[in-house]
N, CA, C, O and the ligand as a Tripos MOL2 file, in Angstrom:
@<TRIPOS>MOLECULE
protein
  289   287    73     0     0
PROTEIN
NO_CHARGES

@<TRIPOS>ATOM
      1 N           0.8420   -1.1980    0.0000 N.3       1 MET1
      2 CA          0.0000    0.0000    0.0000 C.3       1 MET1
      3 C           0.8800    1.2540    0.0000 C.2       1 MET1
      4 O           1.8320    1.3620    0.7730 O.2       1 MET1
      5 N           0.5490    2.1690   -0.8600 N.am      2 ALA2
      6 CA          1.3600    3.3830   -0.9660 C.3       2 ALA2
      7 C           1.1660    4.2760    0.2530 C.2       2 ALA2
      8 O           0.0340    4.5680    0.6390 O.2       2 ALA2
      9 N           2.2460    4.6990    0.8480 N.am      3 ASN3
     10 CA          2.1680    5.6200    1.9820 C.3       3 ASN3
     11 C           3.0480    6.8490    1.7620 C.2       3 ASN3
     12 O           3.2780    7.6460    2.6710 O.2       3 ASN3
     13 N           3.5320    6.9750    0.5290 N.am      4 ALA4
     14 CA          4.4290    8.0940    0.2360 C.3       4 ALA4
     15 C           4.4020    8.3910   -1.2570 C.2       4 ALA4
     16 O           3.7840    7.6700   -2.0410 O.2       4 ALA4
     17 N           5.0770    9.4560   -1.6290 N.am      5 TYR5
     18 CA          5.1980    9.8290   -3.0310 C.3       5 TYR5
     19 C           6.6760    9.9870   -3.3550 C.2       5 TYR5
     20 O           7.4670   10.4240   -2.5200 O.2       5 TYR5
     21 N           7.0320    9.6250   -4.5800 N.am      6 SER6
     22 CA          8.4340    9.7490   -4.9360 C.3       6 SER6
     23 C           8.6090   10.4310   -6.2880 C.2       6 SER6
     24 O           7.7300   10.4020   -7.1490 O.2       6 SER6
     25 N           9.7610   11.0340   -6.4370 N.am      7 TYR7
     26 CA         10.1350   11.6700   -7.6960 C.3       7 TYR7
     27 C          11.5780   11.2950   -7.9720 C.2       7 TYR7
     28 O          12.4610   11.5420   -7.1510 O.2       7 TYR7
     29 N          11.8140   10.6960   -9.1330 N.am      8 SER8
     30 CA         13.1800   10.3580   -9.5300 C.3       8 SER8
     31 C          13.5900   11.3210  -10.6290 C.2       8 SER8
     32 O          12.9820   11.3560  -11.6980 O.2       8 SER8
     33 N          14.6120   12.0910  -10.3590 N.am      9 CYS9
     34 CA         15.0150   13.1390  -11.3000 C.3       9 CYS9
     35 C          15.3530   12.5560  -12.6730 C.2       9 CYS9
     36 O          15.1120   13.1960  -13.6960 O.2       9 CYS9
     37 N          15.9040   11.3580  -12.6940 N.am     10 ARG10
     38 CA         16.2990   10.7570  -13.9700 C.3      10 ARG10
     39 C          15.1120   10.4570  -14.8890 C.2      10 ARG10
     40 O          15.3040   10.2250  -16.0820 O.2      10 ARG10
     41 N          13.8910   10.4570  -14.3480 N.am     11 ASP11
     42 CA         12.6940   10.2450  -15.1740 C.3      11 ASP11
     43 C          12.3670   11.4830  -15.9970 C.2      11 ASP11
     44 O          11.6210   11.4270  -16.9750 O.2      11 ASP11
     45 N          12.9420   12.5930  -15.5760 N.am     12 CYS12
     46 CA         12.6730   13.8620  -16.2510 C.3      12 CYS12
     47 C          13.5360   13.9760  -17.5080 C.2      12 CYS12
     48 O          14.7350   13.6980  -17.4810 O.2      12 CYS12
     49 N          12.9050   14.3910  -18.6080 N.am     13 GLU13
     50 CA         13.6290   14.5540  -19.8590 C.3      13 GLU13
     51 C          14.8240   15.4850  -19.6890 C.2      13 GLU13
     52 O          14.6780   16.6040  -19.1990 O.2      13 GLU13
     53 N          15.9930   15.0280  -20.0870 N.am     14 GLY14
     54 CA         17.1960   15.8500  -19.9860 C.3      14 GLY14
     55 C          17.9500   15.6450  -18.6820 C.2      14 GLY14
     56 O          19.0490   16.1720  -18.5110 O.2      14 GLY14
     57 N          17.3570   14.8680  -17.7410 N.am     15 MET15
     58 CA         17.9800   14.6480  -16.4370 C.3      15 MET15
     59 C          18.3490   13.1770  -16.2350 C.2      15 MET15
     60 O          18.4790   12.6940  -15.1100 O.2      15 MET15
     61 N          18.5130   12.4810  -17.3670 N.am     16 GLU16
     62 CA         18.7470   11.0290  -17.3340 C.3      16 GLU16
     63 C          19.9360   10.6150  -16.4770 C.2      16 GLU16
     64 O          20.0000    9.4730  -16.0220 O.2      16 GLU16
     65 N          20.8700   11.5200  -16.2540 N.am     17 PHE17
     66 CA         22.0830   11.1430  -15.5210 C.3      17 PHE17
     67 C          22.0820   11.6100  -14.0680 C.2      17 PHE17
     68 O          23.0830   11.4730  -13.3650 O.2      17 PHE17
     69 N          20.9610   12.1610  -13.6260 N.am     18 CYS18
     70 CA         20.8750   12.6290  -12.2410 C.3      18 CYS18
     71 C          20.3870   11.4870  -11.3430 C.2      18 CYS18
     72 O          19.3240   10.9170  -11.5890 O.2      18 CYS18
     73 N          21.1640   11.1490  -10.2970 N.am     19 PRO19
     74 CA         20.8100   10.0240   -9.4350 C.3      19 PRO19
     75 C          19.8050   10.3800   -8.3400 C.2      19 PRO19
     76 O          19.3510    9.5030   -7.6050 O.2      19 PRO19
     77 N          19.4590   11.6560   -8.2300 N.am     20 ALA20
     78 CA         18.6190   12.0700   -7.1060 C.3      20 ALA20
     79 C          17.2200   11.4860   -7.1710 C.2      20 ALA20
     80 O          16.5870   11.4230   -8.2240 O.2      20 ALA20
     81 N          16.7680   11.0650   -6.0110 N.am     21 SER21
     82 CA         15.4290   10.5210   -5.8760 C.3      21 SER21
     83 C          14.8450   11.0750   -4.5900 C.2      21 SER21
     84 O          15.4670   10.9930   -3.5310 O.2      21 SER21
     85 N          13.6430   11.6420   -4.6820 N.am     22 LEU22
     86 CA         13.0560   12.3290   -3.5400 C.3      22 LEU22
     87 C          11.7870   11.6130   -3.1030 C.2      22 LEU22
     88 O          10.9340   11.2780   -3.9250 O.2      22 LEU22
     89 N          11.6740   11.3850   -1.8130 N.am     23 VAL23
     90 CA         10.5030   10.6790   -1.2910 C.3      23 VAL23
     91 C           9.9810   11.4100   -0.0650 C.2      23 VAL23
     92 O          10.7550   11.8070    0.8070 O.2      23 VAL23
     93 N           8.6650   11.5870   -0.0020 N.am     24 ALA24
     94 CA          8.0680   12.2150    1.1720 C.3      24 ALA24
     95 C           6.6320   11.7270    1.3030 C.2      24 ALA24
     96 O           6.0950   11.0780    0.4060 O.2      24 ALA24
     97 N           6.0290   12.0470    2.4250 N.am     25 ALA25
     98 CA          4.6950   11.5280    2.7330 C.3      25 ALA25
     99 C           3.6020   12.1290    1.8440 C.2      25 ALA25
    100 O           2.6150   11.4650    1.5280 O.2      25 ALA25
    101 N           3.7860   13.3760    1.4480 N.am     26 THR26
    102 CA          2.7450   14.0280    0.6480 C.3      26 THR26
    103 C           3.3150   14.5950   -0.6430 C.2      26 THR26
    104 O           4.5120   14.8610   -0.7520 O.2      26 THR26
    105 N           2.4240   14.7750   -1.6230 N.am     27 GLU27
    106 CA          2.8570   15.3700   -2.8860 C.3      27 GLU27
    107 C           3.3680   16.7910   -2.6700 C.2      27 GLU27
    108 O           4.3150   17.2350   -3.3190 O.2      27 GLU27
    109 N           2.7200   17.4900   -1.7430 N.am     28 THR28
    110 CA          3.1260   18.8640   -1.4520 C.3      28 THR28
    111 C           4.5780   18.9250   -1.0000 C.2      28 THR28
    112 O           5.3450   19.7900   -1.4230 O.2      28 THR28
    113 N           4.9360   17.9800   -0.1250 N.am     29 GLU29
    114 CA          6.3120   17.9640    0.3740 C.3      29 GLU29
    115 C           7.2850   17.5820   -0.7370 C.2      29 GLU29
    116 O           8.3810   18.1360   -0.8260 O.2      29 GLU29
    117 N           6.8800   16.6310   -1.5880 N.am     30 VAL30
    118 CA          7.7480   16.2430   -2.7050 C.3      30 VAL30
    119 C           7.9970   17.4520   -3.6180 C.2      30 VAL30
    120 O           9.1160   17.6580   -4.0890 O.2      30 VAL30
    121 N           6.9590   18.2410   -3.8620 N.am     31 TRP31
    122 CA          7.1180   19.4580   -4.6700 C.3      31 TRP31
    123 C           8.1660   20.3870   -4.0720 C.2      31 TRP31
    124 O           9.0040   20.9350   -4.7870 O.2      31 TRP31
    125 N           8.1110   20.5600   -2.7570 N.am     32 LYS32
    126 CA          9.0990   21.4090   -2.0920 C.3      32 LYS32
    127 C          10.5090   20.8910   -2.3440 C.2      32 LYS32
    128 O          11.4290   21.6570   -2.6310 O.2      32 LYS32
    129 N          10.6600   19.5620   -2.2280 N.am     33 LEU33
    130 CA         11.9720   18.9470   -2.4150 C.3      33 LEU33
    131 C          12.4320   19.0550   -3.8670 C.2      33 LEU33
    132 O          13.6120   19.2740   -4.1420 O.2      33 LEU33
    133 N          11.4840   18.8980   -4.7920 N.am     34 ILE34
    134 CA         11.8310   19.0130   -6.2160 C.3      34 ILE34
    135 C          12.3780   20.4080   -6.5030 C.2      34 ILE34
    136 O          13.3870   20.5630   -7.1900 O.2      34 ILE34
    137 N          11.7020   21.4150   -5.9690 N.am     35 LYS35
    138 CA         12.1370   22.7910   -6.2100 C.3      35 LYS35
    139 C          13.5140   23.0480   -5.6050 C.2      35 LYS35
    140 O          14.3800   23.6650   -6.2260 O.2      35 LYS35
    141 N          13.6950   22.5590   -4.3780 N.am     36 LEU36
    142 CA         14.9810   22.7130   -3.7090 C.3      36 LEU36
    143 C          16.0810   22.0210   -4.5150 C.2      36 LEU36
    144 O          17.1580   22.5780   -4.7270 O.2      36 LEU36
    145 N          15.7890   20.7960   -4.9590 N.am     37 HIS37
    146 CA         16.7490   20.0200   -5.7300 C.3      37 HIS37
    147 C          17.0800   20.7050   -7.0550 C.2      37 HIS37
    148 O          18.2480   20.8110   -7.4290 O.2      37 HIS37
    149 N          16.0660   21.1600   -7.7500 N.am     38 ALA38
    150 CA         16.2640   21.8010   -9.0490 C.3      38 ALA38
    151 C          17.1620   23.0240   -8.9020 C.2      38 ALA38
    152 O          18.0270   23.2890   -9.7380 O.2      38 ALA38
    153 N          16.9380   23.7500   -7.8370 N.am     39 GLU39
    154 CA         17.7050   24.9570   -7.5890 C.3      39 GLU39
    155 C          19.1430   24.6230   -7.1870 C.2      39 GLU39
    156 O          20.1080   25.1510   -7.7410 O.2      39 GLU39
    157 N          19.2470   23.7300   -6.2040 N.am     40 PHE40
    158 CA         20.5590   23.4030   -5.6480 C.3      40 PHE40
    159 C          21.4280   22.6190   -6.6240 C.2      40 PHE40
    160 O          22.6030   22.9370   -6.8100 O.2      40 PHE40
    161 N          20.8430   21.5830   -7.2530 N.am     41 ALA41
    162 CA         21.6350   20.6760   -8.0850 C.3      41 ALA41
    163 C          21.7200   21.1090   -9.5430 C.2      41 ALA41
    164 O          22.7040   20.8240  -10.2250 O.2      41 ALA41
    165 N          20.6850   21.7980  -10.0170 N.am     42 HIS42
    166 CA         20.6600   22.1090  -11.4470 C.3      42 HIS42
    167 C          20.6570   23.5970  -11.7470 C.2      42 HIS42
    168 O          20.5730   24.0040  -12.9060 O.2      42 HIS42
    169 N          20.7490   24.4100  -10.6950 N.am     43 GLY43
    170 CA         20.8130   25.8450  -10.8990 C.3      43 GLY43
    171 C          19.5770   26.4410  -11.5580 C.2      43 GLY43
    172 O          19.6490   27.4870  -12.2030 O.2      43 GLY43
    173 N          18.4430   25.7680  -11.3900 N.am     44 GLU44
    174 CA         17.2060   26.2720  -11.9890 C.3      44 GLU44
    175 C          16.4520   27.1690  -11.0130 C.2      44 GLU44
    176 O          16.6130   27.0620   -9.7970 O.2      44 GLU44
    177 N          15.6400   28.0400  -11.5590 N.am     45 ASP45
    178 CA         14.7740   28.8480  -10.7210 C.3      45 ASP45
    179 C          13.3320   28.3690  -10.9250 C.2      45 ASP45
    180 O          12.7080   28.6490  -11.9480 O.2      45 ASP45
    181 N          12.8150   27.6350   -9.9200 N.am     46 PRO46
    182 CA         11.4660   27.0730  -10.0470 C.3      46 PRO46
    183 C          10.4080   28.1330  -10.3570 C.2      46 PRO46
    184 O           9.3530   27.8160  -10.9050 O.2      46 PRO46
    185 N          10.6860   29.3780  -10.0090 N.am     47 ALA47
    186 CA          9.7280   30.4540  -10.2990 C.3      47 ALA47
    187 C           9.5840   30.6660  -11.8120 C.2      47 ALA47
    188 O           8.6010   31.2420  -12.2780 O.2      47 ALA47
    189 N          10.5760   30.1910  -12.5640 N.am     48 ASP48
    190 CA         10.5390   30.3340  -14.0210 C.3      48 ASP48
    191 C           9.7280   29.2380  -14.7020 C.2      48 ASP48
    192 O           9.4340   29.3360  -15.8940 O.2      48 ASP48
    193 N           9.3610   28.1900  -13.9540 N.am     49 TRP49
    194 CA          8.6440   27.0670  -14.5750 C.3      49 TRP49
    195 C           7.2580   27.5030  -15.0210 C.2      49 TRP49
    196 O           6.5120   28.1250  -14.2650 O.2      49 TRP49
    197 N           6.9260   27.1670  -16.2640 N.am     50 ASP50
    198 CA          5.5820   27.4820  -16.7470 C.3      50 ASP50
    199 C           4.6300   26.3300  -16.4080 C.2      50 ASP50
    200 O           5.0380   25.2980  -15.8730 O.2      50 ASP50
    201 N           3.3640   26.5370  -16.7310 N.am     51 ASP51
    202 CA          2.3450   25.5340  -16.4140 C.3      51 ASP51
    203 C           2.6570   24.1790  -17.0400 C.2      51 ASP51
    204 O           2.4410   23.1290  -16.4350 O.2      51 ASP51
    205 N           3.1730   24.2310  -18.2700 N.am     52 GLU52
    206 CA          3.4900   22.9900  -18.9850 C.3      52 GLU52
    207 C           4.5440   22.1910  -18.2260 C.2      52 GLU52
    208 O           4.4280   20.9760  -18.0680 O.2      52 GLU52
    209 N           5.5700   22.8930  -17.7610 N.am     53 THR53
    210 CA          6.6400   22.2340  -17.0040 C.3      53 THR53
    211 C           6.0980   21.6450  -15.7090 C.2      53 THR53
    212 O           6.4110   20.5090  -15.3530 O.2      53 THR53
    213 N           5.2830   22.4270  -15.0070 N.am     54 ARG54
    214 CA          4.7270   21.9370  -13.7380 C.3      54 ARG54
    215 C           3.8200   20.7320  -13.9530 C.2      54 ARG54
    216 O           3.8310   19.7810  -13.1720 O.2      54 ARG54
    217 N           3.0250   20.7910  -15.0360 N.am     55 THR55
    218 CA          2.1330   19.6730  -15.3420 C.3      55 THR55
    219 C           2.9480   18.4210  -15.6630 C.2      55 THR55
    220 O           2.6120   17.3130  -15.2440 O.2      55 THR55
    221 N           4.0430   18.6320  -16.4270 N.am     56 TYR56
    222 CA          4.9090   17.5110  -16.7980 C.3      56 TYR56
    223 C           5.5590   16.9050  -15.5500 C.2      56 TYR56
    224 O           5.5630   15.6860  -15.3800 O.2      56 TYR56
    225 N           6.1010   17.7490  -14.6870 N.am     57 LEU57
    226 CA          6.7610   17.2610  -13.4690 C.3      57 LEU57
    227 C           5.7620   16.5190  -12.5770 C.2      57 LEU57
    228 O           6.1060   15.5250  -11.9380 O.2      57 LEU57
    229 N           4.5420   17.0070  -12.5430 N.am     58 ALA58
    230 CA          3.5150   16.3730  -11.7070 C.3      58 ALA58
    231 C           3.2760   14.9180  -12.1270 C.2      58 ALA58
    232 O           2.9750   14.0680  -11.2900 O.2      58 ALA58
    233 N           3.4150   14.6360  -13.4440 N.am     59 THR59
    234 CA          3.2030   13.2610  -13.9180 C.3      59 THR59
    235 C           4.3270   12.3360  -13.4660 C.2      59 THR59
    236 O           4.1890   11.1140  -13.5220 O.2      59 THR59
    237 N           5.4420   12.9190  -13.0150 N.am     60 LEU60
    238 CA          6.6010   12.1120  -12.6070 C.3      60 LEU60
    239 C           6.5890   11.7890  -11.1130 C.2      60 LEU60
    240 O           7.4170   11.0200  -10.6250 O.2      60 LEU60
    241 N           5.6360   12.3890  -10.3970 N.am     61 ILE61
    242 CA          5.4980   12.0980   -8.9600 C.3      61 ILE61
    243 C           4.5840   10.8890   -8.8220 C.2      61 ILE61
    244 O           3.4130   10.9360   -9.1990 O.2      61 ILE61
    245 N           5.1260    9.8160   -8.2840 N.am     62 VAL62
    246 CA          4.3480    8.5720   -8.2270 C.3      62 VAL62
    247 C           4.1980    8.0470   -6.7940 C.2      62 VAL62
    248 O           5.1020    8.1800   -5.9690 O.2      62 VAL62
    249 N           3.0320    7.4450   -6.5210 N.am     63 PRO63
    250 CA          2.8250    6.8470   -5.1990 C.3      63 PRO63
    251 C           3.8050    5.7000   -4.9990 C.2      63 PRO63
    252 O           4.1140    4.9630   -5.9360 O.2      63 PRO63
    253 N           4.2790    5.5600   -3.7980 N.am     64 THR64
    254 CA          5.2160    4.4850   -3.5200 C.3      64 THR64
    255 C           5.0240    3.9990   -2.0960 C.2      64 THR64
    256 O           4.4050    4.6740   -1.2730 O.2      64 THR64
    257 N           5.5560    2.8320   -1.8170 N.am     65 ASN65
    258 CA          5.4550    2.3110   -0.4590 C.3      65 ASN65
    259 C           6.8140    2.3330    0.2080 C.2      65 ASN65
    260 O           7.7940    1.8100   -0.3230 O.2      65 ASN65
    261 N           6.8570    2.9380    1.3650 N.am     66 VAL66
    262 CA          8.0900    2.9700    2.1560 C.3      66 VAL66
    263 C           7.8220    2.2050    3.4340 C.2      66 VAL66
    264 O           6.8510    2.4770    4.1400 O.2      66 VAL66
    265 N           8.6760    1.2590    3.7260 N.am     67 ARG67
    266 CA          8.4970    0.4890    4.9680 C.3      67 ARG67
    267 C           8.9130    1.3300    6.1580 C.2      67 ARG67
    268 O          10.0550    1.7800    6.2570 O.2      67 ARG67
    269 N           7.9830    1.5290    7.0420 N.am     68 VAL68
    270 CA          8.2940    2.2450    8.2670 C.3      68 VAL68
    271 C           7.9320    1.3560    9.4530 C.2      68 VAL68
    272 O           7.1570    0.4080    9.3270 O.2      68 VAL68
    273 N           8.5020    1.6790   10.5870 N.am     69 LYS69
    274 CA          8.2230    0.8980   11.7900 C.3      69 LYS69
    275 C           6.7670    1.0470   12.1920 C.2      69 LYS69
    276 O           6.1800    2.1230   12.0730 O.2      69 LYS69
    277 N           6.2060   -0.0280   12.6590 N.am     70 GLU70
    278 CA          4.8590    0.0420   13.2200 C.3      70 GLU70
    279 C           4.9570    0.8120   14.5290 C.2      70 GLU70
    280 O           5.8940    0.6140   15.3030 O.2      70 GLU70
    281 N           3.9920    1.6900   14.7750 N.am     71 PRO71
    282 CA          4.0000    2.3690   16.0800 C.3      71 PRO71
    283 C           3.8100    1.3220   17.1800 C.2      71 PRO71
    284 O           2.9600    0.4390   17.0580 O.2      71 PRO71
    285 N           4.5930    1.4180   18.2420 N.am     72 SER72
    286 CA          4.4470    0.3880   19.2880 C.3      72 SER72
    287 C           3.8150    0.9620   20.5430 C.2      72 SER72
    288 O           3.6180    0.2400   21.5200 O.2      72 SER72
    289 ZN         18.3520   16.1700  -10.5200 Zn       73 ZN73
@<TRIPOS>BOND
     1     1     2 1
     2     2     3 1
     3     3     4 2
     4     3     5 am
     5     5     6 1
     6     6     7 1
     7     7     8 2
     8     7     9 am
     9     9    10 1
    10    10    11 1
    11    11    12 2
    12    11    13 am
    13    13    14 1
    14    14    15 1
    15    15    16 2
    16    15    17 am
    17    17    18 1
    18    18    19 1
    19    19    20 2
    20    19    21 am
    21    21    22 1
    22    22    23 1
    23    23    24 2
    24    23    25 am
    25    25    26 1
    26    26    27 1
    27    27    28 2
    28    27    29 am
    29    29    30 1
    30    30    31 1
    31    31    32 2
    32    31    33 am
    33    33    34 1
    34    34    35 1
    35    35    36 2
    36    35    37 am
    37    37    38 1
    38    38    39 1
    39    39    40 2
    40    39    41 am
    41    41    42 1
    42    42    43 1
    43    43    44 2
    44    43    45 am
    45    45    46 1
    46    46    47 1
    47    47    48 2
    48    47    49 am
    49    49    50 1
    50    50    51 1
    51    51    52 2
    52    51    53 am
    53    53    54 1
    54    54    55 1
    55    55    56 2
    56    55    57 am
    57    57    58 1
    58    58    59 1
    59    59    60 2
    60    59    61 am
    61    61    62 1
    62    62    63 1
    63    63    64 2
    64    63    65 am
    65    65    66 1
    66    66    67 1
    67    67    68 2
    68    67    69 am
    69    69    70 1
    70    70    71 1
    71    71    72 2
    72    71    73 am
    73    73    74 1
    74    74    75 1
    75    75    76 2
    76    75    77 am
    77    77    78 1
    78    78    79 1
    79    79    80 2
    80    79    81 am
    81    81    82 1
    82    82    83 1
    83    83    84 2
    84    83    85 am
    85    85    86 1
    86    86    87 1
    87    87    88 2
    88    87    89 am
    89    89    90 1
    90    90    91 1
    91    91    92 2
    92    91    93 am
    93    93    94 1
    94    94    95 1
    95    95    96 2
    96    95    97 am
    97    97    98 1
    98    98    99 1
    99    99   100 2
   100    99   101 am
   101   101   102 1
   102   102   103 1
   103   103   104 2
   104   103   105 am
   105   105   106 1
   106   106   107 1
   107   107   108 2
   108   107   109 am
   109   109   110 1
   110   110   111 1
   111   111   112 2
   112   111   113 am
   113   113   114 1
   114   114   115 1
   115   115   116 2
   116   115   117 am
   117   117   118 1
   118   118   119 1
   119   119   120 2
   120   119   121 am
   121   121   122 1
   122   122   123 1
   123   123   124 2
   124   123   125 am
   125   125   126 1
   126   126   127 1
   127   127   128 2
   128   127   129 am
   129   129   130 1
   130   130   131 1
   131   131   132 2
   132   131   133 am
   133   133   134 1
   134   134   135 1
   135   135   136 2
   136   135   137 am
   137   137   138 1
   138   138   139 1
   139   139   140 2
   140   139   141 am
   141   141   142 1
   142   142   143 1
   143   143   144 2
   144   143   145 am
   145   145   146 1
   146   146   147 1
   147   147   148 2
   148   147   149 am
   149   149   150 1
   150   150   151 1
   151   151   152 2
   152   151   153 am
   153   153   154 1
   154   154   155 1
   155   155   156 2
   156   155   157 am
   157   157   158 1
   158   158   159 1
   159   159   160 2
   160   159   161 am
   161   161   162 1
   162   162   163 1
   163   163   164 2
   164   163   165 am
   165   165   166 1
   166   166   167 1
   167   167   168 2
   168   167   169 am
   169   169   170 1
   170   170   171 1
   171   171   172 2
   172   171   173 am
   173   173   174 1
   174   174   175 1
   175   175   176 2
   176   175   177 am
   177   177   178 1
   178   178   179 1
   179   179   180 2
   180   179   181 am
   181   181   182 1
   182   182   183 1
   183   183   184 2
   184   183   185 am
   185   185   186 1
   186   186   187 1
   187   187   188 2
   188   187   189 am
   189   189   190 1
   190   190   191 1
   191   191   192 2
   192   191   193 am
   193   193   194 1
   194   194   195 1
   195   195   196 2
   196   195   197 am
   197   197   198 1
   198   198   199 1
   199   199   200 2
   200   199   201 am
   201   201   202 1
   202   202   203 1
   203   203   204 2
   204   203   205 am
   205   205   206 1
   206   206   207 1
   207   207   208 2
   208   207   209 am
   209   209   210 1
   210   210   211 1
   211   211   212 2
   212   211   213 am
   213   213   214 1
   214   214   215 1
   215   215   216 2
   216   215   217 am
   217   217   218 1
   218   218   219 1
   219   219   220 2
   220   219   221 am
   221   221   222 1
   222   222   223 1
   223   223   224 2
   224   223   225 am
   225   225   226 1
   226   226   227 1
   227   227   228 2
   228   227   229 am
   229   229   230 1
   230   230   231 1
   231   231   232 2
   232   231   233 am
   233   233   234 1
   234   234   235 1
   235   235   236 2
   236   235   237 am
   237   237   238 1
   238   238   239 1
   239   239   240 2
   240   239   241 am
   241   241   242 1
   242   242   243 1
   243   243   244 2
   244   243   245 am
   245   245   246 1
   246   246   247 1
   247   247   248 2
   248   247   249 am
   249   249   250 1
   250   250   251 1
   251   251   252 2
   252   251   253 am
   253   253   254 1
   254   254   255 1
   255   255   256 2
   256   255   257 am
   257   257   258 1
   258   258   259 1
   259   259   260 2
   260   259   261 am
   261   261   262 1
   262   262   263 1
   263   263   264 2
   264   263   265 am
   265   265   266 1
   266   266   267 1
   267   267   268 2
   268   267   269 am
   269   269   270 1
   270   270   271 1
   271   271   272 2
   272   271   273 am
   273   273   274 1
   274   274   275 1
   275   275   276 2
   276   275   277 am
   277   277   278 1
   278   278   279 1
   279   279   280 2
   280   279   281 am
   281   281   282 1
   282   282   283 1
   283   283   284 2
   284   283   285 am
   285   285   286 1
   286   286   287 1
   287   287   288 2
@<TRIPOS>SUBSTRUCTURE
     1 MET1         2 RESIDUE 1 A MET
     2 ALA2         6 RESIDUE 1 A ALA
     3 ASN3        10 RESIDUE 1 A ASN
     4 ALA4        14 RESIDUE 1 A ALA
     5 TYR5        18 RESIDUE 1 A TYR
     6 SER6        22 RESIDUE 1 A SER
     7 TYR7        26 RESIDUE 1 A TYR
     8 SER8        30 RESIDUE 1 A SER
     9 CYS9        34 RESIDUE 1 A CYS
    10 ARG10       38 RESIDUE 1 A ARG
    11 ASP11       42 RESIDUE 1 A ASP
    12 CYS12       46 RESIDUE 1 A CYS
    13 GLU13       50 RESIDUE 1 A GLU
    14 GLY14       54 RESIDUE 1 A GLY
    15 MET15       58 RESIDUE 1 A MET
    16 GLU16       62 RESIDUE 1 A GLU
    17 PHE17       66 RESIDUE 1 A PHE
    18 CYS18       70 RESIDUE 1 A CYS
    19 PRO19       74 RESIDUE 1 A PRO
    20 ALA20       78 RESIDUE 1 A ALA
    21 SER21       82 RESIDUE 1 A SER
    22 LEU22       86 RESIDUE 1 A LEU
    23 VAL23       90 RESIDUE 1 A VAL
    24 ALA24       94 RESIDUE 1 A ALA
    25 ALA25       98 RESIDUE 1 A ALA
    26 THR26      102 RESIDUE 1 A THR
    27 GLU27      106 RESIDUE 1 A GLU
    28 THR28      110 RESIDUE 1 A THR
    29 GLU29      114 RESIDUE 1 A GLU
    30 VAL30      118 RESIDUE 1 A VAL
    31 TRP31      122 RESIDUE 1 A TRP
    32 LYS32      126 RESIDUE 1 A LYS
    33 LEU33      130 RESIDUE 1 A LEU
    34 ILE34      134 RESIDUE 1 A ILE
    35 LYS35      138 RESIDUE 1 A LYS
    36 LEU36      142 RESIDUE 1 A LEU
    37 HIS37      146 RESIDUE 1 A HIS
    38 ALA38      150 RESIDUE 1 A ALA
    39 GLU39      154 RESIDUE 1 A GLU
    40 PHE40      158 RESIDUE 1 A PHE
    41 ALA41      162 RESIDUE 1 A ALA
    42 HIS42      166 RESIDUE 1 A HIS
    43 GLY43      170 RESIDUE 1 A GLY
    44 GLU44      174 RESIDUE 1 A GLU
    45 ASP45      178 RESIDUE 1 A ASP
    46 PRO46      182 RESIDUE 1 A PRO
    47 ALA47      186 RESIDUE 1 A ALA
    48 ASP48      190 RESIDUE 1 A ASP
    49 TRP49      194 RESIDUE 1 A TRP
    50 ASP50      198 RESIDUE 1 A ASP
    51 ASP51      202 RESIDUE 1 A ASP
    52 GLU52      206 RESIDUE 1 A GLU
    53 THR53      210 RESIDUE 1 A THR
    54 ARG54      214 RESIDUE 1 A ARG
    55 THR55      218 RESIDUE 1 A THR
    56 TYR56      222 RESIDUE 1 A TYR
    57 LEU57      226 RESIDUE 1 A LEU
    58 ALA58      230 RESIDUE 1 A ALA
    59 THR59      234 RESIDUE 1 A THR
    60 LEU60      238 RESIDUE 1 A LEU
    61 ILE61      242 RESIDUE 1 A ILE
    62 VAL62      246 RESIDUE 1 A VAL
    63 PRO63      250 RESIDUE 1 A PRO
    64 THR64      254 RESIDUE 1 A THR
    65 ASN65      258 RESIDUE 1 A ASN
    66 VAL66      262 RESIDUE 1 A VAL
    67 ARG67      266 RESIDUE 1 A ARG
    68 VAL68      270 RESIDUE 1 A VAL
    69 LYS69      274 RESIDUE 1 A LYS
    70 GLU70      278 RESIDUE 1 A GLU
    71 PRO71      282 RESIDUE 1 A PRO
    72 SER72      286 RESIDUE 1 A SER
    73 ZN73       289 GROUP 0 **** ****
């Protein structure tokens, strides 16, 4: 069962050689990490992204399952 969302930078066109993979509990948090990563690792300014880019990136965020400890 999916309990998290992930984004693998290498899935993005032109980023095939980037090993970064971001995982967080919510899509909102993954977006924050994507922007931070794009800025830090690729020197991009997320404020410059148009709707098309954001829509494209959104398709790359996928539900995933991360094993976490059961609360005891
Ligand atoms: Zn990257």
